[in-house]
C-alpha positions in Angstrom: -10.4 77.6 -24.4 -6.9 78.2 -24.6 -6.3 76.2 -21.0 -8.4 73.4 -22.5 -6.5 73.1 -25.9 -3.3 73.0 -23.7 -4.5 70.3 -21.5 -5.8 68.2 -24.6 -2.4 68.8 -25.8 -0.5 67.5 -22.7 -2.8 64.4 -22.6 -2.3 63.5 -26.0 1.7 64.0 -25.7 1.1 61.6 -22.9 -0.8 59.0 -24.5 1.9 59.0 -27.3 5.0 59.0 -24.8 2.9 55.7 -22.8 2.2 54.2 -26.1 6.0 54.6 -27.2 7.0 53.2 -23.8 4.9 49.9 -24.1 6.1 49.5 -27.7 9.6 49.8 -26.6 8.7 47.3 -23.5 6.9 44.9 -25.9 9.7 45.4 -28.4 12.5 44.6 -25.5 10.4 41.3 -24.2 10.2 40.0 -27.7 13.9 40.7 -28.5 15.0 39.0 -25.4 12.4 36.1 -25.6 10.5 37.1 -22.2 7.0 36.0 -21.9 6.7 36.4 -25.5 4.7 32.9 -26.1 2.7 30.3 -24.4 3.2 26.6 -25.1 0.5 24.0 -23.9 1.0 20.2 -24.2 0.6 16.6 -23.0 2.9 14.2 -21.8 3.5 10.5 -21.3 6.0 8.9 -19.4 7.1 7.0 -16.0 5.5 9.6 -13.9 2.3 9.1 -15.7 0.1 11.3 -18.1 0.1 14.8 -17.7 -0.6 18.4 -19.1 2.3 20.8 -19.4 2.2 25.0 -19.5 5.5 26.4 -20.8 6.6 30.1 -20.8 10.2 31.6 -21.9 11.7 34.0 -19.2 14.9 34.8 -21.2 16.7 33.3 -24.1 18.4 31.1 -21.6 15.7 30.2 -19.4 12.4 28.7 -19.3 9.7 27.7 -16.7 7.4 24.8 -16.9 4.1 23.6 -14.8 1.8 20.8 -15.2 -0.1 18.0 -13.7 0.8 14.3 -13.7 -1.0 11.2 -12.7 -0.6 7.3 -13.3 -3.3 5.1 -14.5 -4.8 2.7 -11.9 -3.4 -0.5 -13.3 -2.9 -3.7 -11.6 0.4 -5.3 -10.9 -0.5 -9.0 -9.5 1.7 -10.9 -6.9 0.8 -13.8 -4.3 0.8 -13.1 -0.5 1.2 -16.6 1.3 -1.1 -18.0 3.7 0.1 -19.7 6.6 -0.7 -22.1 9.8 1.1 -23.4 12.7 1.3 -26.3 10.5 2.5 -24.5 7.5 0.0 -25.7 4.6 -3.4 -23.9 4.4 -4.5 -26.4 1.6 -4.1 -29.3 3.8 -5.9 -27.6 6.7 -8.7 -27.1 4.3 -8.9 -31.3 3.6 -8.8 -31.8 7.3 -11.7 -29.5 7.9 -13.5 -31.1 5.2 -13.2 -34.5 7.0 -14.0 -33.0 10.2 -17.7 -34.3 10.3 -16.5 -37.9 9.8 -14.0 -37.8 12.5 -16.5 -36.3 14.9 -19.2 -39.2 14.1 -16.5 -41.8 14.4 -15.6 -40.4 18.1 -19.2 -40.4 18.8 -20.1 -36.7 18.6 -23.5 -35.6 17.5 -23.1 -33.5 14.4 -27.0 -33.0 14.1 -27.2 -31.3 17.4 -27.8 -27.5 17.7 -24.6 -27.0 19.6 -22.5 -28.0 16.3 -24.9 -25.9 13.8 -23.2 -22.6 14.0 -19.8 -24.5 13.8 -21.1 -26.2 10.6 -22.3 -23.1 8.9 -18.8 -21.5 9.4 -16.9 -24.5 8.5 -18.8 -24.9 5.3 -17.3 -21.6 3.9 -14.1 -22.6 4.5 -14.0 -26.4 3.3 -15.7 -25.5 0.2 -12.9 -22.9 -1.0 -10.3 -23.2 -3.7 -7.1 -25.6 -2.1 -4.3 -23.2 -2.2 -1.3 -21.7 -0.1 -1.8 -17.9 -1.4 -4.0 -15.2 -2.2 -3.5 -13.0 -4.9 -3.4 -9.3 -4.4 -3.0 -6.2 -7.0 -0.7 -3.6 -6.3 -1.9 -0.1 -7.6 0.2 3.0 -7.9 -1.6 6.1 -6.6 0.6 8.9 -8.3 -0.9 12.3 -8.6 1.6 15.2 -8.8 1.9 18.8 -9.7 5.3 20.1 -10.8 7.5 23.2 -11.0 10.5 23.0 -13.1 13.1 25.7 -14.4 15.0 24.8 -17.6 18.5 26.4 -18.4 19.5 26.3 -22.0 23.3 26.9 -21.4 24.4 27.1 -25.2 24.2 30.1 -27.0 23.8 28.7 -30.6 21.9 25.7 -29.4 18.9 26.0 -27.6 17.6 22.2 -28.1 19.6 20.8 -24.9 18.4 22.0 -21.4 19.3 21.4 -17.8 16.4 21.2 -15.6 15.9 21.4 -11.9 12.5 22.0 -9.7 10.1 19.8 -7.7 7.3 17.3 -7.9 4.5 17.7 -5.1 1.6 15.3 -4.5 -0.1 12.9 -2.4 2.1 10.9 0.3 0.0 7.7 -0.3 1.5 6.6 -3.4 0.4 2.9 -4.0 -2.1 0.4 -2.4 -2.4 -3.4 -2.6 -5.7 -5.0 -2.5 -6.9 -8.8 -2.8 -8.2 -9.5 -6.2 -12.2 -9.9 -6.2 -12.2 -13.5 -7.1 -10.2 -14.1 -3.6 -13.2 -12.8 -1.2 -14.7 -16.6 -1.0 -11.2 -17.9 0.4 -10.8 -14.8 2.5 -14.1 -15.1 4.0 -13.3 -19.0 4.6 -10.0 -18.2 6.5 -12.5 -15.7 8.5 -14.7 -18.5 9.4 -12.5 -20.8 10.4 -10.5 -18.5 12.6 -13.7 -17.8 14.4 -14.2 -21.3 14.8 -10.9 -21.8 16.0 -11.0 -18.9 18.7 -14.4 -20.1 19.9 -13.3 -23.9 20.1 -10.9 -23.8 23.2 -13.6 -22.3 25.2 -16.5 -24.0 24.0 -15.5 -27.0 22.2 -17.8 -29.3 20.3 -20.9 -30.3 22.3 -18.7 -29.7 25.3 -15.9 -31.9 24.1 -12.5 -31.8 22.3 -11.0 -33.7 19.7 -7.7 -33.9 21.2 -9.2 -35.0 24.5 -10.2 -38.5 22.6 -6.3 -39.3 22.3 -6.5 -38.0 18.6 -4.5 -34.9 19.1 -2.5 -35.1 15.7 -5.9 -35.5 14.0 -7.5 -32.2 15.6 -7.0 -29.6 13.2 -7.6 -26.9 15.5 -5.2 -28.1 17.8 -2.6 -29.0 15.0 -2.8 -26.0 13.0 -4.0 -22.9 14.8 -4.8 -19.7 13.5 -4.6 -19.1 9.7 -3.5 -15.9 8.2 -0.6 -14.0 6.4 2.9 -14.3 8.0 4.4 -10.9 8.3 7.5 -11.6 10.3 8.3 -10.6 13.9 8.0 -7.3 15.9 10.9 -5.8 17.7 10.4 -7.6 20.8 10.2 -11.0 19.0 6.8 -11.7 18.9 5.2 -13.0 15.8 2.9 -11.1 13.5 0.2 -12.5 11.5 -2.4 -10.7 9.8 -6.1 -11.9 9.0 -8.4 -10.6 6.6 -10.6 -7.6 7.8 -14.2 -8.1 8.5 -15.0 -7.3 5.1 -13.3 -10.5 4.1 -10.4 -8.4 2.5 -6.7 -7.8 2.8 -5.2 -4.1 2.1 -1.9 -2.1 2.4 -1.2 1.1 1.6 2.2 2.8 1.0 3.4 6.3 2.0 6.4 8.7 1.5 7.3 12.3 1.5 4.8 14.6 -0.7 7.7 16.7 -1.8 10.2 15.2 -4.4 13.0 17.5 -5.7 13.9 16.8 -9.5 17.2 17.0 -11.7 17.4 16.2 -15.3 18.2 16.9 -18.8 16.2 18.0 -21.5 16.0 18.0 -25.3 13.5 20.4 -27.6 12.6 20.9 -30.8 10.3 22.0 -33.3 7.7 19.6 -35.2 6.5 21.9 -37.6 8.0 24.7 -39.9 5.9 27.5 -38.4 7.2 26.3 -35.0 3.7 25.8 -33.5 4.0 22.1 -32.8 6.9 20.8 -30.5 8.4 17.9 -28.9 10.2 17.9 -25.6 11.9 14.8 -23.9 13.0 14.8 -20.0 15.4 12.7 -18.3 16.1 12.8 -14.9 15.5 11.7 -11.2 12.9 12.4 -8.2 14.6 12.2 -4.9 11.9 10.7 -2.7 11.9 12.1 0.8 10.4 11.1 4.1 10.1 7.3 5.5 8.8 4.7 3.3 5.9 3.2 4.9 3.7 0.3 4.2 0.4 0.2 6.3 -1.7 -3.1 7.2 -4.2 -3.7 9.4 -5.7 -6.8 11.5 -2.4 -7.8 12.6 -2.1 -10.4 15.5 0.9 -10.1 17.9 1.5 -13.4 19.9 4.4 -15.5 21.2 5.6 -17.8 18.7 8.1 -19.7 21.3 8.3 -23.7 21.3 6.0 -25.5 23.4 6.6 -25.3 27.2 4.4 -26.7 29.6 4.3 -24.4 32.9 2.9 -24.5 36.3 0.3 -26.1 37.5 -2.1 -23.4 36.7 -0.4 -22.2 33.7 1.5 -19.4 35.8 3.2 -17.9 32.6 2.1 -17.9 29.0 2.6 -21.1 27.0 3.9 -20.2 23.6 2.7 -22.6 20.8 0.3 -25.4 21.5 0.0 -27.8 24.6 -2.4 -28.7 27.1 -2.1 -28.1 30.7 -2.8 -30.4 33.8 -6.7 -30.3 33.4 -6.5 -31.0 29.5 -7.7 -27.7 28.4 -6.6 -26.3 24.9 -3.9 -23.9 24.2 -3.6 -21.7 20.7 -1.6 -18.5 19.8 -4.2 -16.2 20.9 -6.2 -18.0 23.4 -5.1 -19.0 26.9 -7.0 -21.0 29.7 -6.5 -19.5 33.2 -7.6 -20.6 36.6 -7.7 -19.0 40.1 -8.2 -22.0 42.9 -8.8 -19.3 45.4 -12.0 -18.1 43.7 -12.6 -21.4 41.6 -12.8 -19.3 38.5 -11.8 -20.4 35.3 -11.7 -18.5 31.7 -10.2 -17.8 28.5 -8.5 -14.6 27.4 -6.9 -13.3 24.5 -3.3 -13.6 24.6 -2.8 -12.2 21.2 -3.0 -8.3 20.9 -4.7 -7.2 17.2 -3.0 -4.0 16.0 -4.2 -1.9 13.4 -1.9 0.6 11.4 1.4 -1.7 11.5 4.3 -0.4 9.5 5.7 -3.2 7.5 8.8 -1.3 6.8 9.6 0.2 10.3 7.5 -2.1 12.8 8.7 -5.7 11.8 11.7 -7.6 10.5 12.1 -11.0 8.7 9.1 -11.0 6.5 9.0 -13.9 4.5 8.7 -14.4 0.7 7.7 -11.9 -1.9 6.2 -9.9 0.6 9.7 -9.3 2.5 11.4 -9.0 -0.9 9.0 -5.9 -1.6 9.3 -4.2 1.4 13.2 -4.6 1.5 13.0 -2.7 -1.9 10.8 -0.3 -0.7 12.9 0.6 2.3 15.8 1.1 0.3 14.2 3.0 -2.7 15.8 6.5 -2.7 14.8 8.1 -6.0 12.4 7.6 -9.0 13.3 7.7 -12.6 11.5 10.2 -14.9 11.4 9.5 -18.5 8.8 11.9 -20.1 7.9 12.9 -23.9 5.8 16.1 -24.3 4.1 17.4 -27.4 3.1 21.0 -27.4 1.4 23.6 -29.2 2.3 27.2 -29.2 -0.7 29.6 -28.7 1.1 32.7 -29.5 
């Protein structure tokens, strides 16, 4: 019994000591403001809408973490459409009168050979006559953050210096045509399909420009329709066409890790210090190469007209007619082998996927070029965020 009593006494003393140590540790943490409360908040600012969690480490240091996302709003801009002759709207008008011109020249527009052309051309000539497609640019910012606030002033804990990082998806934005533009893009695809087949098949075996009406032949005069994207490094032209789904699309990428520095101001909104307000102002440093990817880009020679040898020994840039009065275009070439008496049309332009507007091309025209230049030079992203938080304990 005596041994049992001593054991109980020792256990009791150990419990008292442990409780005292816990009380002492808790008192020390509370006194020094170490992990003694937890703030949960919501925020809104230039990095989007988010949730925040903050805990103090000492009287002078606070750790914050959270998640931010940018709502998917649209910023509209116009993407110019171009042909060899410049104006897509004039081309639509020309194609609209092509039936009349064919009949005038003696072509039978009711023949079976013209039915497929007519069906495709109808999609093109019934669209709105304009020289651009409107696209919507959408942000795609989803980021986690980890920040350390340092309050350097002993008697003023409102102000803080902040350092940390944001990390999120490498795809930070995208652009796509508005839904109302689908009919126009479908019409462009239909016209380009006729344009690609016309050099080889003609219309019922004939070509408009062979009737000494070259200037009135819309295919001969206008060529490929699409979106001018400047030039590749080797000087060949880049022209994007709509995808098979009758859409145009672009994606912007950069590094997913973004260091952050800034200033902060924190204050209480209630007497019991339960409700608080925090304001952050700083910059995210954007890492990695900026990239803007697009698909369905034709790469072709855009040199001036050069009539070549008897059998087109070298590629003919622009438009032209060889000694056999055959048609040339940006992406098609007639070839003939006199030894085998073999003739065919082949694609001269090569269509590329995943072309980077920032790093693969140069001299991009218009607003698209201005936007690409801005993106390529973008090094930092500003942060101005207001956070309302509630102290759970």
